[in-house]
C-alpha positions as CSV (number, residue, x, y, z in Angstrom):
1,M,0.1,0.0,0.1
2,G,3.0,2.3,0.5
3,E,6.5,3.0,1.8
4,V,6.9,3.6,5.6
5,Y,9.6,6.0,7.0
6,K,11.1,6.6,10.2
7,A,11.3,10.2,11.1
8,R,11.4,12.8,13.9
9,D,8.6,14.9,14.8
10,A,10.6,18.0,15.6
11,P,8.1,20.3,17.5
12,L,7.1,17.3,19.6
13,Y,10.7,15.5,20.2
14,R,9.6,12.1,19.2
15,I,10.2,9.6,16.7
16,V,7.2,8.6,14.3
17,A,6.5,6.3,11.5
18,I,5.3,8.0,8.3
19,K,3.5,5.9,5.6
20,V,3.5,7.4,2.2
21,S,0.8,6.1,0.0
22,S,1.6,5.6,-3.9
23,Q,-1.9,6.6,-4.3
24,N,-4.4,8.9,-2.4
25,F,-6.0,7.1,0.5
26,S,-9.8,6.3,0.0
27,D,-12.6,8.3,1.0
28,R,-13.6,5.6,3.4
29,F,-10.3,5.7,5.1
30,E,-10.6,9.5,5.7
31,R,-14.1,9.1,7.1
32,E,-12.7,6.2,9.4
33,A,-9.6,8.1,10.5
34,P,-11.1,9.7,13.5
35,T,-12.3,6.6,14.9
36,V,-9.0,4.9,14.3
37,A,-7.3,8.1,15.9
38,S,-9.5,7.8,19.0
39,L,-8.5,4.1,19.7
40,N,-6.1,3.6,22.7
41,H,-4.8,0.2,23.5
42,S,-1.3,-1.2,23.7
43,N,-1.8,-3.6,20.7
44,I,-2.8,-0.8,18.3
45,C,-0.2,1.9,17.3
46,T,-1.5,5.5,17.6
47,L,-2.4,7.5,14.6
48,F,-1.1,11.1,14.9
49,D,-2.1,12.8,11.6
50,V,-3.8,11.9,8.3
51,D,-3.5,13.3,4.9
52,P,-4.7,12.0,1.6
53,D,-1.0,11.1,0.6
54,Y,0.3,10.1,4.1
55,L,-0.1,9.0,7.6
56,V,1.8,9.7,10.7
57,M,1.8,6.9,13.4
58,E,3.5,6.0,16.5
59,Y,6.9,4.4,15.7
60,I,7.3,1.1,17.2
61,E,10.8,-0.4,17.5
62,D,10.5,-4.2,16.4
63,V,11.6,-6.9,13.7
64,P,9.5,-7.2,10.9
65,L,7.2,-10.2,10.3
66,K,8.3,-12.9,7.9
67,G,6.1,-15.3,6.7
68,P,4.5,-17.6,6.5
69,L,4.0,-17.9,10.0
70,P,3.6,-21.1,11.9
71,L,0.0,-21.6,12.9
72,D,0.6,-21.3,16.8
73,Q,2.4,-18.0,16.1
74,A,-0.3,-16.8,13.7
75,L,-3.0,-17.6,16.6
76,K,-1.0,-15.9,19.1
77,Y,-0.7,-12.5,17.1
78,A,-4.2,-12.9,16.1
79,A,-5.3,-13.0,19.8
80,Q,-3.2,-9.9,20.6
81,I,-4.9,-8.1,17.5
82,C,-8.6,-9.2,18.7
83,A,-7.7,-8.0,22.3
84,G,-6.9,-4.6,20.7
85,W,-10.7,-4.1,19.4
86,R,-12.6,-5.0,22.6
């Protein structure tokens, strides 16, 4: 869907992730962005800013997933994702 860059939010002295889209984000996403930004859970990264061409999100230091995942590991991640939507 796009490229993700690590950047510094200079005014707020924090590291962020900027996801730049090769296409404009859909109208649906722009309507849903306020809801996504209101979510607050340790399993969901925080969304700081939305634009038709990019997203600014909380930067989380970790190792990218490499697939395919073993079933038990995939189920573990799925449970963590579901816990974020309660």
